[in-house]
N, CA, C and O atoms as a DFTB+ gen file, in Angstrom:
200 C
 N C O
     1  1      64.739     188.030      62.907
     2  2      65.077     188.359      64.367
     3  2      64.631     187.144      65.235
     4  3      63.464     186.755      65.210
     5  1      65.530     186.590      65.957
     6  2      65.193     185.473      66.805
     7  2      64.983     186.040      68.283
     8  3      65.702     186.925      68.747
     9  1      63.982     185.477      68.941
    10  2      63.687     185.934      70.328
    11  2      63.483     184.829      71.127
    12  3      62.512     184.120      70.864
    13  1      64.291     184.503      72.166
    14  2      64.241     183.357      73.035
    15  2      64.149     183.814      74.476
    16  3      64.746     184.818      74.864
    17  1      63.413     183.084      75.244
    18  2      63.183     183.434      76.689
    19  2      64.064     182.350      77.485
    20  3      63.902     181.136      77.361
    21  1      65.053     182.977      78.349
    22  2      65.853     182.195      79.097
    23  2      65.092     181.733      80.408
    24  3      64.023     182.213      80.784
    25  1      65.756     180.793      81.007
    26  2      65.208     180.231      82.275
    27  2      64.808     181.221      83.320
    28  3      63.816     181.065      84.032
    29  1      65.643     182.283      83.387
    30  2      65.469     183.257      84.426
    31  2      64.302     184.280      84.132
    32  3      64.000     185.177      84.920
    33  1      63.698     184.067      82.965
    34  2      62.578     184.934      82.607
    35  2      62.815     186.074      81.712
    36  3      61.899     186.680      81.155
    37  1      64.145     186.373      81.576
    38  2      64.514     187.491      80.755
    39  2      64.512     187.143      79.203
    40  3      64.978     186.083      78.785
    41  1      63.994     188.047      78.439
    42  2      63.942     187.746      77.031
    43  2      65.315     188.141      76.393
    44  3      65.861     189.203      76.694
    45  1      65.833     187.293      75.543
    46  2      67.095     187.604      74.926
    47  2      66.999     187.882      73.521
    48  3      66.291     187.123      72.859
    49  1      67.627     188.905      72.904
    50  2      67.560     189.036      71.477
    51  2      68.963     188.459      70.941
    52  3      70.016     189.074      71.111
    53  1      68.885     187.285      70.313
    54  2      70.186     186.724      69.959
    55  2      70.835     187.444      68.739
    56  3      72.056     187.454      68.586
    57  1      70.020     188.011      67.926
    58  2      70.528     188.625      66.830
    59  2      71.465     189.804      67.140
    60  3      72.424     190.042      66.406
    61  1      71.180     190.559      68.252
    62  2      71.951     191.638      68.675
    63  2      73.278     191.148      69.089
    64  3      74.242     191.822      68.724
    65  1      73.488     190.099      69.780
    66  2      74.725     189.578      70.185
    67  2      75.547     189.093      69.000
    68  3      76.753     189.334      68.934
    69  1      74.869     188.384      68.029
    70  2      75.518     187.838      66.890
    71  2      76.021     188.951      65.990
    72  3      77.117     188.830      65.443
    73  1      75.253     190.055      65.807
    74  2      75.734     191.126      64.911
    75  2      76.952     191.792      65.565
    76  3      77.965     192.022      64.904
    77  1      76.850     192.099      66.852
    78  2      78.014     192.715      67.523
    79  2      79.359     191.903      67.344
    80  3      80.425     192.433      67.033
    81  1      79.200     190.688      67.554
    82  2      80.317     189.763      67.511
    83  2      80.887     189.805      66.101
    84  3      82.079     190.056      65.925
    85  1      80.058     189.565      65.103
    86  2      80.570     189.560      63.735
    87  2      81.169     190.891      63.317
    88  3      82.146     190.868      62.568
    89  1      80.680     192.034      63.727
    90  2      81.279     193.331      63.389
    91  2      82.694     193.440      64.035
    92  3      83.632     193.899      63.382
    93  1      82.832     193.041      65.240
    94  2      84.095     193.175      65.870
    95  2      85.154     192.104      65.190
    96  3      86.322     192.411      64.950
    97  1      84.655     190.959      64.947
    98  2      85.492     190.029      64.310
    99  2      85.981     190.441      62.933
   100  3      87.159     190.282      62.615
   101  1      85.050     190.988      62.087
   102  2      85.250     191.156      60.731
   103  2      86.161     192.566      60.439
   104  3      86.971     192.645      59.516
   105  1      85.895     193.571      61.324
   106  2      86.402     194.846      60.919
   107  2      88.006     194.800      60.783
   108  3      88.559     195.311      59.810
   109  1      88.717     194.165      61.803
   110  2      90.113     194.239      61.746
   111  2      90.741     193.612      60.345
   112  3      91.754     194.021      59.777
   113  1      89.927     192.567      59.952
   114  2      90.368     191.947      58.567
   115  2      90.249     192.888      57.409
   116  3      91.075     192.941      56.497
   117  1      89.167     193.633      57.500
   118  2      88.972     194.553      56.294
   119  2      89.987     195.687      56.336
   120  3      90.516     196.038      55.281
   121  1      90.290     196.275      57.472
   122  2      90.986     197.479      57.589
   123  2      92.577     197.259      57.722
   124  3      93.419     198.041      57.280
   125  1      92.827     196.120      58.372
   126  2      94.340     195.987      58.644
   127  2      94.937     194.871      57.801
   128  3      96.152     194.830      57.607
   129  1      94.101     193.961      57.294
   130  2      94.722     192.920      56.430
   131  2      94.047     192.836      55.054
   132  3      93.510     191.787      54.698
   133  1      94.068     193.864      54.322
   134  2      93.463     193.795      53.067
   135  2      94.294     192.911      52.076
   136  3      95.495     192.711      52.257
   137  1      93.621     192.412      51.058
   138  2      94.417     191.630      49.954
   139  2      95.281     192.449      49.195
   140  3      95.114     193.665      49.284
   141  1      96.229     191.981      48.418
   142  2      97.139     192.628      47.535
   143  2      96.448     193.775      46.744
   144  3      96.795     194.956      46.789
   145  1      95.457     193.281      46.037
   146  2      94.814     194.134      45.074
   147  2      94.110     195.316      45.829
   148  3      94.197     196.457      45.376
   149  1      93.422     195.051      46.965
   150  2      92.696     196.069      47.751
   151  2      93.649     197.112      48.272
   152  3      93.285     198.285      48.356
   153  1      94.868     196.722      48.628
   154  2      95.841     197.630      49.220
   155  2      96.300     198.675      48.247
   156  3      96.621     199.798      48.634
   157  1      96.334     198.296      46.927
   158  2      96.739     199.167      45.915
   159  2      95.564     200.237      45.618
   160  3      95.825     201.338      45.133
   161  1      94.364     199.866      45.916
   162  2      93.211     200.874      45.546
   163  2      93.058     201.748      46.939
   164  3      92.709     202.926      46.862
   165  1      93.299     201.208      48.056
   166  2      93.090     202.036      49.195
   167  2      92.007     201.506      50.015
   168  3      91.305     200.590      49.588
   169  1      91.806     202.077      51.286
   170  2      90.838     201.639      52.303
   171  2      89.408     201.694      51.739
   172  3      88.593     200.816      52.022
   173  1      89.096     202.781      50.898
   174  2      87.703     203.113      50.600
   175  2      87.139     201.929      49.798
   176  3      86.007     201.502      50.026
   177  1      87.922     201.415      48.878
   178  2      87.441     200.123      48.137
   179  2      87.104     199.006      48.916
   180  3      86.188     198.242      48.610
   181  1      87.927     198.859      50.079
   182  2      87.772     197.625      51.004
   183  2      86.296     197.811      51.600
   184  3      85.444     196.923      51.562
   185  1      86.100     199.121      52.172
   186  2      84.744     199.394      52.788
   187  2      83.627     199.119      51.792
   188  3      82.619     198.509      52.146
   189  1      83.786     199.535      50.623
   190  2      82.656     199.493      49.542
   191  2      82.411     198.050      49.264
   192  3      81.241     197.672      49.204
   193  1      83.454     197.139      49.074
   194  2      83.226     195.865      48.599
   195  2      82.861     195.019      49.788
   196  3      82.268     193.967      49.550
   197  1      83.156     195.360      51.136
   198  2      82.821     194.609      52.201
   199  2      81.370     194.871      52.610
   200  3      80.882     194.273      53.569
């Protein structure tokens, strides 16, 4: 967990922003663009392997 203090005095938790961004970016790929093999097995295997 990284904690940095900005010039305005507010403490920012950078890991929260990074995690949120990565979840939003990664989710569409797993659910809407599975590979050929994954699409044969269904969405459940995508979630399990991701």
